[in-house]
Structure formats: C-alpha cells, structure tokens
C-alpha positions in Angstrom: 56.6 -7.2 -7.1 54.4 -9.0 -9.5 52.5 -10.6 -6.7 51.8 -7.2 -5.1 50.7 -5.6 -8.3 48.4 -8.5 -9.0 46.8 -8.2 -5.6 46.4 -4.4 -6.1 44.7 -5.1 -9.4 42.5 -7.7 -7.8 41.5 -5.3 -5.1 40.7 -2.5 -7.6 38.6 -4.8 -9.7 36.8 -6.0 -6.6 36.0 -2.4 -5.6 34.8 -1.7 -9.1 32.6 -4.8 -9.1 31.2 -4.0 -5.7 30.3 -0.5 -6.9 28.7 -2.1 -10.0 26.8 -4.6 -7.9 25.6 -1.8 -5.6 24.2 0.1 -8.6 22.6 -3.1 -10.0 21.1 -3.8 -6.5 19.5 -0.3 -6.6 18.3 -0.5 -10.2 17.1 -4.1 -10.3 14.4 -3.8 -7.6 13.1 -0.7 -9.3 12.9 -2.5 -12.7 11.5 -5.6 -11.1 8.8 -3.6 -9.4 7.9 -1.8 -12.6 7.6 -5.1 -14.5 5.6 -6.8 -11.8 3.2 -3.9 -11.2 2.7 -3.2 -14.9 2.0 -6.8 -15.6 -0.5 -6.9 -12.7 -2.2 -3.8 -14.0 -2.4 -5.2 -17.5 -3.7 -8.5 -16.1 -6.5 -6.8 -14.1 -7.5 -4.6 -17.0 -7.7 -7.7 -19.3 -9.4 -9.8 -16.6 -12.0 -7.1 -15.8 -12.7 -6.3 -19.5 -13.1 -10.0 -20.2 -15.4 -10.6 -17.3 -17.4 -7.4 -17.8 -18.0 -8.3 -21.4 -19.1 -11.8 -20.4 -21.3 -10.4 -17.7 -22.8 -8.0 -20.3 -23.4 -10.8 -22.7 -25.1 -12.9 -20.0 -27.2 -10.0 -18.9 -28.2 -9.4 -22.5 -29.2 -13.1 -22.9 -31.2 -13.1 -19.7 -32.9 -9.9 -20.8 -33.7 -11.5 -24.2 -35.1 -14.6 -22.5 -37.3 -12.4 -20.2 -38.6 -10.5 -23.2 -39.4 -13.7 -25.0 -41.3 -15.1 -22.0 -43.1 -11.8 -21.5 -44.1 -11.7 -25.2 -45.2 -15.3 -25.1 -47.3 -14.6 -21.9 -48.9 -11.5 -23.5 -49.7 -13.5 -26.6 -51.3 -16.2 -24.6 -53.4 -13.7 -22.6 -54.5 -12.1 -25.9 -55.4 -15.5 -27.3 -57.5 -16.4 -24.2 -59.2 -13.0 -24.2 -60.0 -13.4 -27.9 -61.7 -16.7 -27.1 -64.1 -15.1 -24.7 
C-alpha cells in the first residue's frame, strides 16, 4: 500500500511539475525576447547618439578649419591688394 501511495504522489508531483514547466516554457521566451530586444534598442540608441555626437563634433571641427583657412586666404588677398 505504501508503495502504491508513493507512486501516486510521484505521478501527481510529476504532473504538477510538467504543468509548471509548460508555464515557464511559455513565459521564459517572452521575457527573454523582451530583455534581448530592449537591450538591442538601448544599445542602438546609445550607439547612434554616441556616433552622431562624434560626427557632429568632427563636422564642427572641419567647419572651423575651413573658416580658418578662408579667413587666412582673405587676409592674404587683402594684404596683397594693399601692397598694390
């Protein structure tokens, strides 16, 4: 009798665990997907902001260099025209 009751308890606990595992199998991929996609979104937002800011700074530096060259060129032209 004890052997039969133990087997019944084992089968009941197995059924409960199988139901629990089914629920976890349904929930876990959802949470995993949420975590993966949210981390990807955060990564791309940070990556794009970082590179856009760097690109903006590089553009600003190039623009400043261009303005410096232009001003130097204009001052040289004025200097030459003043000599004439």
